[in-house]
C-alpha positions, 0 to 999 in steps of 0.5 A, a space after each residue: 711306729 718305731 719299736 724303741 719309741 716307748 722306751 724313749 718316751 719313758 726316759 723323756 717322761 722321767 726327765 720331765 718329771 724332774 725338770 722343765 725340759 729334755 734335750 735329745 742330743 744322743 745319736 741313737 735317740 735322734 735316730 729313733 725320732 728321725 725315723 718318724 715324720 714331723 707330724 708323727 713326732 708332734 702327735 707323739 709329744 701331744 699324746 704325752 702332754 709335751 711340746 717338741 721343738 727342733 733346734 740346731 738344724 735338727 741335730 737337737 730336739 727338745 721336749 717340754 711339758 705343755 702347760 696347755 694340756 697338763 690341766 686336761 
């Protein structure tokens, strides 16, 4: 896994603790997420209790708290 992924996870977690979504649009953050496969990205999100959605042809990635796993 990418060495900068834990720092990005912390940033996403902090944003999702205050709001309902975190939209990744920064090129540096997108680069980190594009370096892992879609399957790894989905698993990364699941491990943290999030959903991930690709928007705008991959130029934007959104993370949401996944209510279906939050209660577990």
